N, C-alpha and C positions, 0 to 999 in steps of 0.2 A: 452298935458299938466296933465290930470287928468286918463286916460289911464297909465301915470308914474305911477302917487300917487299910484294908485292901484295895478298897480302889486309891488311899495316900499312896501305897507304894506302886502300883501303878503308874500316876503322876510324876516321882519321883523319880522311875526308872524310865520314865517320855523323856525328862527331862536330863535324866544322866544320857539316854541316845542322842539330843537333840547337839547337845555341849561335846560330846565327841564326834558326830557325824556334818555338825554342820560349822565348824571352830576347827575343832584338832586335825578333823581328818585332811584339810585343805593343803597346812603342814606338813602332815604325814607323806603325801603322796607327791610333796610337789617335789620338782628336780635341784638339783643341788648345783643349780649355776653357779656357787658362787668359788667351787672348787677349780674352773675356768677364768678369774677373774684376774688381772695380769696386775701388779704391783707399778704404783706408780711415783712411789719412792718419793714420796711425800716425808720433808722431816717431821719428826713426831719424837712429841714429848711424855715419858713416863713419867706419872707424879703418883706418888706412893704416899701415904701417912702412917707414921711408925711409931708404938711406946710399947717402951720395954718388951722388943726384938730381937735381942742380942741372940737369942738364941733360933735365927730364923733369919736374919739377914743374912750371914753366911752363904745359903744354898741361894739367895734369891739371888744375889749379887754376883754370884757367879755363872749362877744363866741368864744373866741379863748380860753378864760379858760375853757371853758365848752366842749373840747374836745374829743372827744369817743380814746385817741391815747394816747399810751407809749410813744413813742419817738419824740419827738418834741421841737423846739426851735422856739420860734421868734424873729423876729430880728426887729426893728423898726426905719427908721433912720427919725430925723427929720432935716429938710433943714429950716435952718435959719425963722424958725417960730418966728412969733412975738405978737402971740394970749398965751392959756396958756396950748397950746401943752407939754412942757419941764416939768412943776410942776404934768403932769399927767403922765406924763410918767418916772420921778421921783420915783415917788408913789408906781405907778406901779410894776418896777423894781426891788424895795426893798420889794416889798411882796411876787414876783411871780419869781422865778425860772428858769423857762422857758422864761420869756422874759429878752434881752436884748435889751437896749436904747442904739444910737447914737447922737452926736449930729454934726453937720454940723455948719460952721457957716460963712466959705468962699467956693466959688468954682473956682478951674478954668478954668483958658480961654478958655480951649482946649474942656469942654464938656458941655455938657446940665447939667443943673440944677439935675434934676429928673434921668437922668440915672447916673450923678456921686452920687444923690443917693441907686440908685439899686445898682452901682460897690463897695458902699463902704462896705454897707448890704449886697453884697454876698464875699466878701475877707474875712470877718468878719465871716460868715458861715462854720460852725463845718458838717454839711448834704454833701452830694455827690449829694440829692434828692432834689432841691430846688422848693419850691412852694410862688405863687404871687397873692398879691392881694391889691386891694388899701385902701385909709386909710377910704373911708366913701362906704366901700362897710363892708357888712356881708357876713357869711355863711348861707344856707337856713336851716343847722345841724347841729348839735353835730357829726356829721359825716363825715365832711366835708375833712378833712387832709386822714382820713383812707382811704375812696373811691379816693381821689387824687393821693394818694399813692399806692393804687392796680392797679393802670392802670399798674403797670411797673411790667408786667409778670414777663420781663424774662427781661437777659443784653441785651438783643438790645435795645430794647425803654429807649429812651435819650429823650422826647419832648411826654408832654404831654396836651391837645388842650381841656381845658374845656368850659362850658359854663356859662354865668353870664346872667343875664335879670336884670331891673330898676324895681322899689317898683310899683305896680298898685294904680293910680291916676283917678280922675274921670273928666280929662280934653282929651280935643281934642290934645292939644301938647303933652302927655303921651302916648295916643295912640298910634301920629305917632313915638315918639320917641322908643317907645316896637317894634312896626313894622320894625323898619331903622334894630334895635338889631338884632330883628328874621332875617328879610332879610340877613343882612351880617353875622350871624351864618351859614342860610343856604348854604351861597357861598362856605363859608372858610373851613364846616365840607363836604359836598361836594366835593369839591374839593381833598382836604384832604382825603377823603376815595377811590379816583379811583389813589392817589396814586402825587397828586399834593400840597401839603402845603406848604400854600407860609402866614400865619397871624395865629393869635391869638389874644386874646386880655388879655391886662394886668392884670385884675378885676379877672384873673381866669385862671393862665397859667402857668405850671411847667415841669422844665428841669432840667436836671445834669450838675452839677458846672463841670466838667469834659471837658464835650460841648462845655461849655459857654468860657471857659479858649480855647480852643482849636481852635473857630469858632473866635479870637479877642478880644471878649468881645464885646466894642462895639466901638471899631477902626474906623468901616467905616466910621459911621454916627455919630459918637460922638454930634457931633457940630450942629446937627439940632433936631428944635423941631419932638419930635413923637419917633414913632419909634421903643419902646424901648421893645414893642413887638411883632407886625408883621414885622415888618424889620427883626430885630434879628431874629423873627423863618423864615423866609424866607430864612435866611442862613444856619441855622440852621437844621431843619428839611426834612429826607427824606424818599421816600415811604416805607422803612424798619424802620424806627428806632421811629415815629412819631405813637402815641395812641389815640384816641379820650373816651370823659368819658360824659357823659351828665345825671346821673339821676338826680332826687330831692336832693341826698345827695351830690353830689359833687359838686352842683351848688353854686354862691354867689349871691346876688341881692346888687345894688347899688341907691344911690339915684339920680334920673334926672336932669337935670335941670331945673330950675322954669320958666325962659322965654326964648320966643321963641329968643331974642336975646344971650343970654347966647349956647341955643342948637347951633345957627350959630354958633357963635365962635370955639366952640366945632369939632363940625362936620369941621368944616374952617380947623381946626386942623390937625383931621384925613385925611382930603382926599390932605392934604398939601403935603405927605409921599408919596401916592401913586403916584409919579412921580417918584419913587428908586426903583420899584420894578420890577422883572425881565420879563424882555423883552415879554415872554411867556404869565404871568399873567398879562401884563396891554393889553394886546390881548385881551384874553380869556375878561374880565371883561368890556373895551373899547367897545366889538362887543354887550356884554348883554347892559349896558347900554343905548350904543349907538338905541340900535334896541327895547330898551322896552321905552325909550323918541321918535321915531318914530313910535311907533304902536300907539301912540295916539295920537300923531301931524296928524298924517295922516290919523287917524279915524276920528278925527273929522274935515279933511275937505272933505272928501269921503263925509260924515254924511249932513254935510254942501250942496253938491254940487249935493246933492241924487243921487249919482253914484253905483249904481250895488248897493243897500241896500242891497238887500235878504242875498245876497254872503258876502257882507263886514261883515252883523250882526251874519249872521254864522260860518264864520271862528274866530271871535272874542269870542264869546262864547264858541266854539271849543276850541280855546286856552286857553279862563279863565277860562272853568272845568276841562280843562287837569290842568292846572297851579292851582287850587283848590285842587284836588285828592293829587298830591304830598304835596303842601306843609304841607292841612290837615296832611298828614300821617306822616311829620315831627313835627310840632305843638304839636303833640299827644308825639314825644320822648322828645322832651322838656320844655310841660307841662301839660301833662295827658290831658284826655279827654273833663273834664272841663271846664278847663282854655283857650283850644287853641282856643274856641268861642271866647272868649273877643277882639283875636285880626284877628279870618277870616270874623266874621259876616258882618264887612265891606270893605272887602280885594279890591274891585277895587276903593274905594274914597280913601282907603292910597294908590295903584297906582296913582292915580292921584296926591297927595301931593306930594309925592316921585317923581314920574317924574321932577313935578315943580321945588321942591324944591332943587332935585339935580341938574337941571342946574346951577341954578342959581347957588348954593355953588363953583357946582364943574368950574366956569368962576371963578371963585372967587379965587379959589385956586389956577389957573393957574394962577390968576394974579398977586395975593397976599400974598407972601407965608412966611412976617413975622406977626409970630402967638408966644405962650408962655404961658410955664407953669404955670401958678397960678400966 
């Protein structure tokens, strides 16, 4: 049995190396061509669904008001809020022509509330280029709209995947949240780079209105929670119509969940839609995740059994060093040379938390898919 564990450990290590070297490395060592892209000054409609976001709306609106872009509108759909959101949006929309405020009081039975809010906003949008973020997010710079719009270098580009981080706080939970965000971005950016775009994040995503209509809007998954970003991107995005952008000016930042239980609920909601991914993507992600989990489980078992410790240690260190080098390159793309140390300095510890957390969260998502949006 020990010998079987040993060979399984080697197989998991090889699978991990194959993932990082064949899928992540091409993205990690690719040139940052998007920095040279000129803005085409297309008209951009920023669409945001909001529910009880009175605390966050002022900072978001202030940032949007300072955008260095001439041709844009902002559409905020207030979905049955019970706080002061309506009053804030009333005031801002009366003072700023670029802001359109839509109110939803009832949601049709056939569609999820957030998707309904987004669809209402999209239908009212004047622009062909749609840009999305969440009400608890803020752009990192006044050039956010310009940077995202600049990715539409030609008529062939119809989907733009952006990067969105969470605010930094000096807590273990925050660092784990940001590690999870980074690792998720590593996966979807790397797979998109090799021609398999399968998701984006609604905190920073853009696509063309005509493609949204052509793809059937949210019709195929209108009644499930989540999927307004990843499942939609999986349906619309192709190797030839998708662009990636991750420069500092193009990024947004969001407020992280303050407690473990709230983050667990958030991840449960995100993971619950994974069962709707295309089979090819489910196989790739599932194999990556299983090899990741069993790598550490088998590592602990073999160390306890003191079986071929030198070989085990050498293989693990080689796998970890290779992983660190590749993730280091990607972290520099997203965060710059200084900030990336905050994530990668404790990578093995984060990986252990990641393994434990996703084992529990993944099982919970499979057993219970009853989740809701606020």
